C-alpha positions as CSV (number, residue, x, y, z in Angstrom):
1,M,45.4,70.8,26.7
2,P,42.4,71.0,24.4
3,A,40.1,68.0,24.2
4,K,40.9,67.7,20.5
5,S,44.6,67.3,21.2
6,R,44.0,64.6,23.8
7,F,42.0,62.5,21.3
8,T,44.6,63.1,18.6
9,K,47.2,61.3,20.8
10,L,44.9,58.3,21.1
11,D,44.5,57.8,17.3
12,A,45.7,54.3,16.4
13,F,45.0,54.8,12.7
14,T,47.7,57.2,11.5
15,K,47.3,58.7,8.1
16,T,49.7,59.5,5.3
17,V,49.4,62.6,3.2
18,E,48.0,62.3,-0.3
19,D,51.3,63.3,-1.8
20,A,53.0,60.3,-0.2
21,R,50.5,57.8,-1.7
22,I,51.3,55.9,-4.9
23,R,48.5,54.4,-7.0
24,T,49.4,51.4,-9.2
25,T,47.5,49.3,-11.8
26,S,48.3,46.1,-9.8
27,G,46.9,47.8,-6.7
28,G,43.6,48.5,-8.6
29,V,43.4,44.9,-9.7
30,V,44.0,43.6,-6.2
31,T,41.4,46.0,-4.8
32,L,38.7,45.0,-7.2
33,T,39.4,41.3,-6.6
34,S,39.3,41.7,-2.9
35,L,36.0,43.6,-3.1
36,L,34.4,40.8,-5.2
37,L,35.8,38.2,-2.7
38,I,34.4,40.2,0.2
39,L,30.9,40.2,-1.4
40,Y,31.1,36.5,-2.0
41,L,32.2,35.6,1.5
42,V,29.7,38.0,3.1
43,W,26.9,36.4,1.1
44,G,28.1,33.0,2.3
45,E,28.0,34.3,5.9
46,W,24.4,35.5,5.3
47,A,23.3,32.2,3.8
48,D,24.9,30.3,6.8
49,Y,23.0,32.6,9.2
50,R,19.7,31.9,7.4
51,R,20.3,28.2,7.4
52,I,18.0,26.2,9.6
53,I,19.3,23.1,11.4
54,V,17.7,20.5,13.6
55,H,19.0,20.1,17.2
56,P,18.0,16.7,18.7
57,E,17.4,16.4,22.4
58,L,16.8,13.3,24.5
59,I,14.6,13.6,27.6
60,V,12.5,11.4,29.8
61,D,8.9,11.2,28.5
62,K,6.8,12.4,31.4
63,G,3.5,12.4,29.5
64,R,0.6,10.7,31.3
65,G,-2.8,9.5,30.0
66,E,-2.0,10.2,26.4
67,K,-3.4,8.5,23.3
68,M,-1.6,7.4,20.2
69,E,-2.8,6.9,16.7
70,I,-1.8,4.0,14.5
71,H,-2.3,4.4,10.8
72,M,-2.1,1.3,8.5
73,N,-2.6,0.0,5.0
74,I,-2.2,-3.8,4.9
75,S,-3.4,-6.3,2.3
76,F,-4.3,-9.9,2.8
77,P,-4.7,-11.5,-0.6
78,R,-6.0,-14.9,0.7
79,V,-8.4,-13.9,3.5
80,P,-11.8,-12.4,2.6
81,C,-13.0,-9.4,4.5
82,E,-15.9,-11.3,6.1
83,L,-13.4,-13.6,7.9
84,L,-10.9,-10.9,8.9
85,T,-11.1,-9.2,12.3
86,L,-8.9,-6.4,13.7
87,D,-8.6,-6.4,17.5
88,V,-6.7,-4.0,19.8
89,M,-5.7,-4.7,23.4
90,D,-3.4,-3.0,25.9
91,V,-2.0,-3.8,29.4
92,S,-4.4,-1.3,30.9
93,G,-7.2,-3.8,30.4
94,E,-8.9,-2.0,27.6
95,V,-10.0,-4.4,24.9
96,Q,-11.4,-3.0,21.7
97,T,-12.7,-5.9,19.7
98,G,-13.8,-5.6,16.1
99,V,-12.4,-2.1,15.7
100,M,-14.1,-0.3,12.8
101,H,-14.0,3.4,13.6
102,G,-11.6,5.1,11.2
103,V,-10.8,1.7,9.5
104,N,-12.0,0.6,6.1
105,K,-12.2,-3.0,4.9
106,V,-11.6,-3.0,1.1
107,R,-12.6,-6.2,-0.7
108,L,-10.0,-7.3,-3.2
109,R,-10.5,-9.6,-6.2
110,P,-8.8,-13.0,-6.2
111,E,-5.1,-13.1,-6.8
112,S,-5.8,-14.9,-10.2
113,E,-7.7,-11.7,-11.3
114,G,-5.0,-9.3,-10.1
115,S,-6.2,-8.4,-6.6
116,G,-7.9,-5.3,-7.8
117,M,-10.3,-3.4,-5.6
118,I,-14.0,-4.2,-5.6
119,E,-16.5,-1.3,-5.4
120,S,-17.1,0.1,-1.9
121,S,-20.8,-0.7,-2.2
122,A,-19.8,-4.4,-1.9
123,L,-18.3,-3.9,1.5
124,E,-21.6,-4.2,3.4
125,L,-21.6,-7.9,4.0
126,G,-24.4,-9.3,6.2
127,K,-26.3,-6.0,6.3
128,D,-28.6,-6.6,3.2
129,D,-31.8,-6.1,5.1
130,G,-30.4,-5.8,8.7
131,G,-33.9,-6.2,10.1
132,V,-34.9,-2.9,8.7
133,H,-38.0,-4.2,6.9
134,L,-39.1,-6.6,9.6
135,D,-42.3,-6.4,11.6
136,P,-41.9,-3.9,14.4
137,E,-43.1,-6.6,16.8
138,Y,-40.6,-9.1,15.6
139,C,-38.1,-10.4,18.2
140,G,-35.6,-12.8,16.8
141,D,-34.4,-15.8,18.8
142,C,-30.8,-15.8,20.0
143,F,-30.7,-19.7,20.1
144,G,-29.8,-20.2,23.7
145,A,-27.4,-17.3,24.1
146,P,-28.2,-14.0,25.9
147,A,-28.9,-11.1,23.6
148,P,-26.0,-8.8,23.1
149,S,-26.0,-5.3,24.7
150,T,-25.6,-3.8,21.3
151,A,-28.8,-5.3,19.9
152,T,-31.1,-2.9,18.1
153,K,-34.0,-4.3,20.1
154,S,-33.4,-5.2,23.7
155,G,-33.5,-8.9,24.4
156,C,-33.7,-9.8,20.7
157,C,-31.4,-11.0,17.9
158,N,-33.0,-9.6,14.8
159,T,-30.0,-9.9,12.5
160,C,-27.4,-12.5,11.7
161,A,-24.7,-10.2,13.1
162,E,-26.5,-10.0,16.4
163,V,-26.8,-13.8,16.6
164,R,-23.0,-14.0,16.0
165,E,-22.4,-11.4,18.6
166,A,-24.6,-13.3,21.1
167,Y,-22.6,-16.5,20.4
168,A,-19.3,-14.7,20.8
169,G,-20.5,-13.4,24.2
170,V,-20.8,-16.9,25.6
171,S,-17.7,-18.2,23.7
172,W,-19.7,-20.5,21.3
173,S,-18.5,-21.3,17.8
174,F,-21.0,-20.0,15.2
175,G,-20.0,-21.7,11.9
176,R,-21.9,-20.9,8.7
177,G,-25.2,-20.0,10.3
178,E,-27.2,-23.1,9.1
179,N,-30.7,-23.4,10.6
180,V,-30.4,-19.8,12.0
181,E,-33.4,-18.0,10.7
182,Q,-31.8,-14.5,10.6
183,C,-28.7,-15.8,8.7
184,E,-30.7,-17.8,6.2
185,R,-32.9,-14.7,5.5
186,E,-29.8,-12.6,4.9
187,H,-28.1,-15.4,2.8
188,Y,-25.0,-15.2,5.1
189,S,-23.5,-18.5,4.0
190,E,-24.1,-17.7,0.3
191,H,-22.3,-14.4,0.7
192,L,-19.5,-16.0,2.6
193,D,-19.0,-18.6,-0.2
194,E,-19.0,-15.8,-2.8
195,Q,-16.1,-14.1,-1.0
196,R,-14.0,-17.2,-0.3
197,K,-11.5,-16.5,-3.1
198,E,-11.3,-12.8,-2.4
199,G,-8.7,-10.9,-0.5
200,C,-9.0,-7.9,1.9
201,R,-7.2,-4.7,2.5
202,I,-7.3,-2.9,5.8
203,E,-6.7,0.8,5.7
204,G,-7.3,3.7,8.0
205,G,-6.3,4.5,11.6
206,I,-7.1,3.6,15.2
207,R,-6.5,5.5,18.4
208,V,-5.2,3.6,21.4
209,N,-3.9,4.2,24.9
210,K,-0.2,5.1,24.9
211,V,0.8,2.1,26.9
212,V,2.2,-1.3,26.0
213,G,-0.3,-3.3,23.9
214,N,-0.9,-5.1,20.6
215,F,-3.2,-5.1,17.6
216,H,-3.7,-8.1,15.5
217,F,-5.5,-9.4,12.4
218,A,-7.0,-12.9,12.9
219,P,-9.9,-14.9,11.3
220,G,-13.3,-15.2,12.8
221,K,-15.3,-13.4,15.5
222,S,-13.2,-12.7,18.6
223,F,-14.3,-13.3,22.2
224,S,-12.9,-13.8,25.6
225,N,-12.8,-17.3,27.2
226,G,-11.8,-16.8,30.8
227,N,-8.5,-15.0,30.7
228,M,-7.8,-16.0,27.1
229,H,-8.6,-14.0,23.9
230,V,-9.8,-16.5,21.2
231,H,-11.3,-16.4,17.7
232,D,-14.0,-18.5,16.1
233,L,-11.8,-20.3,13.5
234,E,-14.3,-22.8,12.1
235,N,-15.0,-20.9,8.8
236,Y,-11.3,-20.1,8.3
237,F,-10.2,-23.8,8.5
238,N,-13.3,-25.2,6.8
239,G,-13.0,-23.3,3.6
240,A,-14.6,-24.1,0.3
241,E,-13.2,-26.7,-2.1
242,G,-10.1,-25.5,-3.9
243,V,-9.7,-22.5,-1.6
244,E,-6.8,-22.2,0.9
245,H,-6.9,-19.3,3.3
246,T,-3.5,-18.1,4.5
247,F,-2.1,-15.0,6.1
248,S,0.3,-14.0,3.4
249,H,0.3,-10.2,3.6
250,T,1.8,-7.0,2.4
251,V,2.3,-4.0,4.8
252,H,2.0,-1.1,2.4
253,H,2.3,1.5,5.2
254,L,2.4,1.5,9.0
255,R,3.2,4.5,11.1
256,F,2.5,5.7,14.7
257,G,1.3,9.2,15.0
258,P,0.8,12.0,12.4
259,E,3.0,12.1,9.3
260,L,5.5,14.9,8.7
261,P,4.2,17.3,6.0
262,E,6.0,16.8,2.6
263,D,7.2,20.4,2.5
264,L,8.8,20.0,5.9
265,V,10.6,16.8,4.9
266,Q,11.9,18.6,1.8
267,R,13.0,21.7,3.7
268,V,15.0,20.0,6.5
269,G,15.2,16.4,5.7
270,A,15.8,15.8,2.0
271,K,19.4,16.8,2.0
272,G,21.0,14.5,4.6
273,V,19.5,15.5,8.0
274,A,20.0,12.3,9.9
275,W,16.8,12.4,11.9
276,S,14.5,12.5,8.9
277,N,16.3,9.4,7.5
278,H,15.7,7.6,10.8
279,H,12.0,8.7,10.8
280,L,11.2,6.5,7.8
281,N,8.7,3.8,8.7
282,P,10.8,0.5,8.6
283,L,7.8,-1.8,7.9
284,D,6.6,0.1,4.8
285,A,6.6,-2.2,1.7
286,T,7.1,-5.4,3.8
287,E,5.8,-8.6,2.2
288,Q,5.5,-12.0,3.9
289,K,4.2,-15.2,2.3
290,T,3.1,-18.6,3.5
291,D,1.2,-21.6,2.1
292,E,0.1,-22.9,5.6
293,K,-3.2,-22.1,7.1
294,A,-2.0,-22.6,10.7
295,F,0.7,-19.9,10.6
296,N,1.2,-16.6,12.3
297,F,3.5,-13.6,11.9
298,M,4.6,-11.5,14.9
299,Y,6.1,-8.0,14.8
300,F,7.7,-6.6,17.9
301,V,7.7,-2.8,17.7
302,K,9.6,-0.3,19.9
303,V,7.9,3.1,19.8
304,V,9.8,6.2,20.6
305,S,7.9,9.5,21.2
306,T,9.3,12.2,18.9
307,A,8.4,15.9,18.8
308,Y,9.2,18.4,16.0
309,L,9.3,22.0,17.1
310,P,9.7,24.6,14.3
311,L,11.8,27.7,14.4
312,G,10.6,30.3,16.9
313,W,8.1,27.9,18.6
314,E,7.1,28.7,22.1
315,R,4.7,26.6,24.2
316,T,1.4,28.2,24.8
317,G,-0.5,25.0,25.3
318,S,-0.6,21.4,23.9
319,I,-3.1,19.7,21.7
320,L,-2.4,16.6,23.9
321,D,-4.1,18.5,26.7
322,I,-7.4,18.6,24.8
323,P,-9.7,15.6,25.4
324,H,-9.0,13.3,22.5
325,E,-12.7,12.8,21.7
326,L,-12.7,16.4,20.4
327,I,-9.9,15.7,17.9
328,E,-10.7,14.0,14.7
329,L,-8.8,10.9,13.7
330,G,-5.6,11.9,12.0
331,G,-5.3,15.2,13.9
332,Y,-4.0,14.0,17.2
333,G,-0.5,15.3,17.7
334,K,-0.6,18.3,15.4
335,G,0.0,21.3,17.5
336,E,0.1,25.1,17.2
337,A,2.6,26.9,15.0
338,G,3.4,23.7,13.0
339,S,4.6,21.6,15.9
340,I,4.1,17.9,15.7
341,E,4.0,15.1,18.3
342,T,4.6,11.9,16.5
343,H,6.5,8.6,17.0
344,Q,9.4,6.8,15.5
345,Y,9.8,3.0,15.8
346,S,12.1,0.1,15.3
347,V,10.9,-3.5,14.7
348,T,11.9,-7.1,14.8
349,S,9.8,-9.9,13.4
350,H,9.1,-13.6,14.0
351,K,7.1,-16.2,12.2
352,R,6.2,-19.7,13.0
353,S,3.9,-22.6,12.1
354,L,1.2,-23.4,14.7
355,Q,2.0,-27.1,14.1
356,G,5.3,-26.7,15.9
357,G,8.7,-28.0,14.6
358,D,12.0,-26.4,14.2
359,G,13.3,-23.4,12.2
360,S,15.3,-25.4,9.7
361,E,13.6,-23.7,6.7
362,D,15.0,-20.4,7.9
363,G,18.4,-21.9,8.6
364,H,17.9,-22.2,12.4
365,K,17.7,-25.9,13.2
366,E,18.4,-25.1,16.9
367,R,15.1,-23.1,17.2
368,L,12.0,-25.1,18.2
369,H,8.5,-23.6,17.6
370,A,5.8,-24.2,20.2
371,R,2.5,-25.8,19.0
372,G,-0.8,-24.0,19.1
373,G,-1.9,-20.4,18.9
374,I,-4.1,-18.3,16.6
375,P,-3.3,-17.9,12.9
376,G,-2.9,-14.2,11.9
377,V,-0.6,-11.2,12.0
378,F,0.2,-9.7,15.4
379,F,1.8,-6.4,16.1
380,S,3.1,-6.0,19.7
381,Y,4.2,-2.5,20.6
382,D,6.2,-1.3,23.6
383,I,6.6,2.4,24.6
384,S,10.1,3.7,25.2
385,P,10.5,5.9,28.4
386,M,12.6,8.3,26.4
387,K,11.5,11.1,24.1
388,V,13.3,12.7,21.3
389,I,12.8,16.4,20.7
390,N,13.9,17.8,17.3
391,R,14.1,21.6,17.6
392,E,14.7,23.9,14.6
393,A,17.3,26.6,15.2
394,R,19.5,29.0,13.3
395,S,23.0,27.7,12.6
396,K,24.5,30.8,14.2
397,S,23.2,33.9,16.1
398,F,23.0,37.4,14.6
399,S,26.0,38.5,16.6
400,G,27.9,35.5,15.2
401,F,26.9,36.7,11.8
402,L,28.3,40.2,12.5
403,V,31.5,38.8,13.8
404,G,31.9,36.7,10.7
405,V,31.3,39.7,8.4
406,C,33.9,41.7,10.3
407,A,36.4,38.8,10.1
408,V,35.8,38.5,6.4
409,I,36.3,42.2,5.6
410,G,39.3,42.6,7.9
411,G,41.0,39.4,6.9
412,T,40.5,39.9,3.2
413,L,41.7,43.5,3.2
414,T,44.8,42.5,5.3
415,V,45.7,39.7,2.9
416,A,45.0,42.0,-0.1
417,A,47.3,44.7,1.4
418,A,50.1,42.1,1.9
419,I,49.7,40.9,-1.7
420,D,49.6,44.4,-3.1
421,R,52.8,45.3,-1.1
422,A,54.6,42.2,-2.3
423,V,53.6,42.9,-5.9
424,Y,54.7,46.6,-5.6
425,E,58.1,45.7,-3.9
426,G,58.7,43.0,-6.5
427,G,58.1,45.4,-9.4
428,Q,60.4,48.0,-7.8
429,R,63.2,45.5,-7.5
430,V,62.8,44.4,-11.1
431,R,63.0,48.0,-12.3
432,K,66.2,48.6,-10.3
433,M,67.8,45.5,-11.7
434,H,67.0,46.6,-15.3
435,S,68.2,50.2,-14.7
436,S,71.5,49.0,-13.3
């Protein structure tokens, strides 16, 4: 049997001759409608194939020796910048007192004047002369304290700041600097009095070890006394007449790690992607007020490492493997091809008077507050052992897209054929009824 005859017997698509076909107006309308419907549905399949979704994965965080950036913008309307100190500590034993790198102290006008920003040139308190114009042979007295290791001239205290540093090194209270030659020369007490009614805003970022720790804002110079971290509170509690320092504050912004780019949030997060909603920083626009000097606020933050991997990302290396000293502040966590290593966090808060008492003002009479402590605002952060990976992916594969297209075409034509047959048969029966 010829090969052509063998294939003819396998034909599952039998044909009718042209003379046996009947074309109708209703059939043309159904055909045109089905073609338009096919185009619409195929376009929907294409749009679905092109749609990008975010697949969250939860894994154990196995990173070691990593750093973490904390970016903040916090205002203290009743504490001047000269009294405000930012300290960072962690359980690894690393203490970074008086952190300034990457952080700006912005002096604010008094609340009665609207708390507007004062020019940046006014930020340099206590550095008017700084010993620059002193005799090269001059060696200032440290008044019984050993000279600090950071002194510009070894064994000497040539500026008021160096005397304060020397006092902090031996846990001595410094006060207003009366009878201290360097401070009287730099008019330290006069500048301090000028700023008494001012506020301060801390903005910028710090880079810390990615371990359990805390950072806090407290008044006065910080120093260690045995195993205790303490602050020189004399100038804070002994304010000028008519001036009451308190730690009322507003957290304008606080985040851990780099921020997601705005275009990325709009592309995958602005229309209901759950992860981007969770990624919002819960402490943003938080305001706390108090009229007590001896009062502190505590925030307990749980930090969860979160990675964002764009579509088509493949690991070729990690920016976290580069020594962090080589990465500028604000760039740590931004990887290749748009990947981002950042952090989400949840937070609970607590506030108490350092005078003790119960929590009846907050509706908790059963809660008793301990006496003592340091006035200020404290952020204690804990690192979760889990890590969330958010990976971009297509909603379906290309083969899935082809299957969908075939299903659309086949299903639409099958339904259209059934509708056309029903219309034709109905028309025929109506004609027979009228002819009879």
